[in-house]
C-alpha positions in Angstrom: -114.9 26.5 148.3 -113.5 23.8 150.4 -115.3 21.2 148.3 -113.8 22.7 145.2 -110.3 22.5 146.6 -110.9 18.8 147.5 -112.0 18.1 143.9 -109.0 19.8 142.4 -106.7 17.8 144.8 -108.4 14.6 143.8 -108.0 15.4 140.1 -104.3 16.2 140.6 -103.7 13.0 142.5 -105.4 10.9 139.8 -103.3 12.6 137.1 -100.0 11.9 139.0 -101.1 8.2 139.5 -101.7 7.9 135.8 -98.4 9.4 135.0 -96.6 7.0 137.3 -98.4 4.0 135.9 -97.4 5.2 132.3 -93.8 5.7 133.3 -93.7 2.3 135.0 -95.1 0.8 131.9 -92.5 2.4 129.7 -89.7 1.3 132.0 -91.0 -2.2 132.1 -91.3 -2.3 128.3 -87.7 -0.9 128.0 -86.4 -3.5 130.4 -88.3 -6.2 128.6 -86.9 -5.0 125.2 -83.4 -5.0 126.7 -83.9 -8.6 128.1 -85.1 -9.7 124.6 -82.1 -8.1 122.9 -79.7 -9.7 125.4 -81.3 -13.1 124.9 -81.0 -12.7 121.1 -77.4 -11.6 121.4 -76.6 -14.5 123.7 -78.2 -17.0 121.4 -76.3 -15.5 118.4 -73.0 -15.6 120.3 -73.7 -19.2 121.3 -74.5 -20.1 117.7 -71.2 -18.5 116.7 -69.1 -20.2 119.3 -70.7 -23.6 118.8 -70.3 -23.4 115.1 -68.4 -26.5 113.9 -64.8 -25.7 112.7 -64.1 -26.2 109.0 -62.9 -29.7 108.0 -59.6 -30.1 106.2 -61.5 -30.7 103.0 -63.4 -27.5 103.4 -60.2 -25.5 104.2 -58.4 -26.9 101.2 -61.4 -26.0 99.0 -61.4 -22.5 100.5 -57.7 -22.3 99.7 -58.4 -22.5 96.0 -60.0 -19.0 96.1 -56.8 -17.4 97.7 -54.8 -15.0 95.4 -51.6 -17.0 95.5 -53.2 -20.4 94.9 -52.9 -20.7 91.1 -49.3 -19.4 91.0 -48.1 -21.1 94.2 -45.2 -19.9 96.4 -41.5 -19.9 96.5 -39.1 -21.0 99.3 -35.5 -20.8 100.1 -33.8 -24.1 99.2 -31.1 -25.1 101.6 -29.8 -28.2 103.5 -28.9 -29.3 106.9 -30.8 -27.7 109.8 -32.7 -25.3 107.4 -33.8 -28.0 105.0 -37.5 -28.3 106.0 -39.0 -26.5 103.0 -36.8 -28.3 100.5 -37.6 -31.7 102.0 -41.3 -30.9 102.1 -41.2 -30.1 98.4 -39.0 -33.2 97.5 -41.2 -35.5 99.6 -44.5 -34.2 98.2 -45.9 -32.7 101.3 -46.8 -29.4 99.6 -48.4 -31.4 96.7 -50.4 -33.5 99.2 -52.3 -30.3 100.1 -52.6 -29.1 96.5 -50.0 -26.4 96.9 -47.6 -25.5 94.1 -44.1 -24.8 95.3 -40.8 -23.9 93.7 -37.3 -23.0 95.0 -36.3 -19.3 95.0 -33.8 -18.6 92.3 -33.2 -14.8 92.9 -29.9 -13.5 94.3 -31.2 -11.8 97.4 -30.4 -13.0 100.9 -33.3 -15.0 102.4 -34.2 -12.1 104.8 -34.4 -9.6 102.0 -36.3 -11.9 99.7 -38.9 -13.0 102.4 -39.2 -9.4 103.7 -40.0 -8.0 100.3 -42.2 -11.0 99.3 -39.9 -11.9 96.4 -40.0 -15.3 98.1 -42.5 -16.3 100.8 -40.9 -19.0 103.0 -37.6 -19.9 104.7 -36.2 -21.8 107.7 -33.3 -20.2 109.6 -31.9 -19.7 113.1 -34.0 -17.9 115.7 -30.8 -16.0 116.4 -30.9 -14.6 112.9 -34.7 -14.3 112.5 -35.9 -12.7 115.7 -34.4 -9.2 115.7 -35.2 -8.3 112.0 -38.8 -9.5 112.6 -39.1 -7.3 115.7 -37.6 -4.4 113.7 -40.4 -4.5 111.0 -38.8 -6.7 108.4 -42.0 -8.0 106.9 -42.0 -11.7 108.0 -43.3 -13.6 111.0 -42.1 -16.8 112.7 -44.8 -19.4 112.1 -43.4 -22.7 113.5 -40.3 -24.4 114.9 -37.8 -26.6 113.1 -35.3 -28.6 115.1 -32.9 -28.5 118.1 -29.1 -28.2 117.8 -26.4 -27.2 115.3 -24.1 -24.6 116.9 -21.5 -24.6 119.6 -18.6 -22.5 121.0 -15.3 -24.1 119.9 -11.7 -23.7 121.2 -8.5 -25.5 120.3 -8.4 -28.8 122.3 -4.9 -28.0 123.7 -5.7 -24.3 124.3 -6.0 -24.6 128.1 -9.5 -23.1 128.0 -11.9 -25.3 129.9 -14.8 -23.0 130.6 -16.3 -19.7 129.6 -14.8 -18.2 132.7 -11.4 -18.8 131.1 -12.4 -16.7 128.1 -13.0 -13.5 130.1 -11.2 -10.6 128.4 -10.6 -12.7 125.2 -11.7 -12.2 121.6 -14.4 -14.5 120.3 -15.2 -14.9 116.6 -18.8 -14.5 115.4 -18.2 -15.6 111.8 -21.4 -14.3 110.3 -21.1 -10.9 111.9 -22.3 -9.0 114.9 -26.0 -9.2 115.3 -26.3 -12.5 113.4 -26.8 -16.0 114.6 -23.3 -16.9 115.9 -23.0 -13.5 117.8 -26.5 -13.8 119.4 -26.0 -17.5 120.3 -22.5 -16.8 121.7 -23.9 -13.8 123.8 -26.5 -16.1 125.4 -23.8 -18.8 126.1 -21.8 -16.3 128.2 -24.9 -14.8 129.8 -26.0 -18.3 131.0 -22.7 -18.7 132.8 -23.0 -15.3 134.5 -20.5 -13.5 132.1 -21.5 -10.2 130.5 -21.1 -10.7 126.8 -21.0 -7.0 126.1 -18.2 -6.0 128.6 -16.3 -9.1 129.7 -15.5 -10.6 126.2 -15.0 -9.1 122.8 -16.9 -10.5 119.8 -15.2 -9.9 116.4 -15.9 -11.2 113.0 -13.4 -13.8 111.6 -14.6 -16.0 108.8 -14.8 -19.7 109.7 -12.2 -20.6 107.1 -9.7 -18.4 109.0 -10.7 -19.3 112.5 -8.3 -22.2 113.1 -5.3 -20.1 112.1 -6.6 -17.1 114.1 -6.9 -19.4 117.3 -3.5 -20.8 116.7 -1.8 -17.4 116.5 -3.8 -16.0 119.4 -5.8 -13.5 117.4 -9.0 -15.1 118.9 -9.6 -17.6 121.7 -12.8 -19.2 120.5 -15.4 -19.3 117.7 -19.1 -19.8 117.8 -19.9 -21.9 114.7 -21.9 -24.7 113.2 -21.2 -28.3 114.5 -21.0 -29.5 110.9 -18.1 -27.1 110.2 -16.2 -28.4 113.3 -17.2 -32.0 113.1 -14.0 -33.6 111.7 -11.8 -31.3 113.8 -13.7 -32.2 116.9 -13.5 -35.9 116.1 -9.8 -35.9 115.5 -9.1 -34.1 118.7 -8.2 -30.6 117.3 -11.2 -28.8 118.7 -13.4 -29.1 121.7 -16.6 -27.3 122.6 -17.2 -25.4 125.9 -20.9 -24.6 125.3 -23.4 -25.9 122.9 -27.1 -25.7 121.9 -26.8 -29.3 120.6 -25.5 -31.0 123.8 -26.0 -28.6 126.8 -29.2 -29.4 128.7 -30.0 -25.7 129.4 -30.2 -25.0 125.7 -31.8 -28.3 124.5 -35.2 -27.0 125.6 -35.5 -24.6 122.7 -35.5 -24.9 118.9 -32.4 -23.6 117.0 -34.3 -22.9 113.8 -37.7 -21.7 112.9 -40.0 -21.4 109.8 -40.8 -17.9 108.6 -43.4 -16.6 106.1 -43.9 -13.2 104.6 -46.6 -11.4 106.6 -48.5 -10.1 103.6 -48.6 -13.6 102.2 -50.1 -14.9 105.5 -52.8 -12.2 105.5 -53.8 -12.7 101.9 -53.5 -16.5 101.9 -54.3 -17.8 105.4 -55.2 -21.4 104.3 -52.0 -21.6 102.2 -50.0 -20.3 105.1 -51.5 -22.9 107.4 -50.8 -25.9 105.1 -47.3 -24.7 104.0 -46.4 -24.6 107.7 -48.0 -28.0 108.4 -46.2 -29.5 105.4 -42.8 -28.4 106.7 -43.6 -29.7 110.2 -44.5 -33.0 108.6 -41.3 -33.2 106.5 -39.2 -32.4 109.6 -40.9 -35.2 111.5 -40.3 -37.5 108.6 -36.6 -36.6 108.7 -36.4 -37.5 112.3 -37.7 -41.0 111.5 -35.7 -41.4 108.2 -32.5 -39.5 108.8 -30.2 -41.7 106.7 -32.4 -41.3 103.7 -32.9 -37.6 104.3 -29.1 -37.2 104.5 -28.6 -39.0 101.2 -31.3 -37.0 99.5 -29.7 -33.7 100.4 -26.3 -35.0 99.3 -27.8 -36.1 96.0 -29.4 -32.6 95.6 -26.0 -30.9 96.2 -27.1 -29.4 99.5 -24.7 -31.3 101.7 -21.1 -32.1 100.7 -18.6 -34.5 102.2 -18.6 -38.0 103.5 -22.0 -39.6 104.2 -21.0 -41.1 107.5 -19.8 -37.7 108.9 -22.9 -35.8 107.6 -25.3 -38.5 108.9 -23.6 -38.5 112.3 -23.8 -34.8 112.6 -27.4 -34.6 111.4 -28.3 -37.3 113.9 -27.4 -34.9 116.8 -30.2 -32.6 115.7 -33.6 -33.3 117.2 -35.9 -33.4 114.2 -39.6 -33.3 115.2 -39.2 -35.0 118.5 -40.6 -32.2 120.7 -40.6 -29.2 118.4 -44.2 -28.0 118.1 -46.0 -24.7 118.5 -46.2 -24.6 122.3 -42.5 -25.7 122.6 -41.5 -22.9 120.1 -43.7 -20.2 121.7 -42.3 -20.8 125.1 -38.7 -20.7 123.9 -39.3 -17.6 121.8 -40.7 -15.8 124.8 -37.6 -16.6 126.9 -35.2 -15.8 124.1 -37.0 -12.5 123.4 -36.6 -11.6 127.1 -32.9 -12.4 127.0 -32.4 -10.3 123.9 -34.0 -7.3 125.4 -32.1 -7.7 128.7 -28.8 -8.1 126.9 -29.3 -5.3 124.5 -29.4 -7.5 121.5 -32.9 -6.1 120.8 -33.0 -2.3 121.5 -36.0 -1.0 119.6 -38.6 -2.7 121.8 -38.6 -3.2 125.6 -41.9 -5.2 126.0 -41.4 -8.9 125.3 -45.1 -9.5 125.0 -45.4 -6.8 122.3 -42.4 -8.3 120.5 -44.1 -11.7 120.6 -47.3 -10.2 119.1 -45.2 -8.9 116.2 -43.0 -11.9 115.5 -44.9 -15.0 116.5 -47.8 -15.9 114.2 -48.4 -19.7 114.5 -50.3 -21.1 111.6 -50.6 -24.8 111.8 -51.8 -25.4 115.4 -49.2 -28.2 115.4 -48.9 -30.0 118.7 -47.1 -33.2 119.6 -48.8 -35.5 122.0 
């Protein structure tokens, strides 16, 4: 009986040992399979990450298969600080990349046309572009343009010598509350520690009526383009108190930016890249050939007046000198944070999320 028990115990022990060996073998096999899969995945990932980027020639060839390639695209045609697309077309930069371009001839505003994809491209003020883009108008900012072009003006003999002197006064934002002159003006006052929402009052008075309105005391100042004020500044009628053209604390950000329709970008990524690059290149050319650029825009009917005045004013803008993607991105982030804090942008409170929505750089354009 005892011998039988020992035999049974030995059999059971052998069975357990075999079971453990089998389990260990399966576990080792599973571990080995996992290692093999991980190695294969790592190798695949390495292959993906080390794959050579497409050459320009390959990208331009790929662009030919995009849906808008045969028809081309349309841009808003304008002069001065928003002339990048027009100059890129005139100088042949779009054609250089095989892109067909034509000026938009519809009657819509640029925001409506770009937002609805009736046109695909425009350049305009950050102060005009940012809030609509954050509020789901269907375009994104894809690149920077230039520095300068707007200031806060008062009568030279008004007695106003600082923004502190304008507390409690009415300030004209000629293109309306929420547009470029208002948003630029709000940041001027904020930079000097004055609440633009409570310590001054912005109203809309057209630029053509602003001199009379200042003379009769209806308004104390106007935020407007330097080109409008140029002759009056030069002859001593006006002076500026704050400026994105001449003040160091605003010269580290672009005034204007390039925008493209978002659907167009998604459907035509190579076209979007080379349209943006062509505009950057045209703006850089203007910086090196400003007299010729001024004359071209006069000949095209986009600038009117005396050449010397127009050239002198255009020369104050910084065309292509430092305005690249990293410069524009940093400035957009700071301006977005200001807009949220000042209540100029009320629909979103997270600046990073706003940036995800509005900033879609296309050209990877950096200045050494």
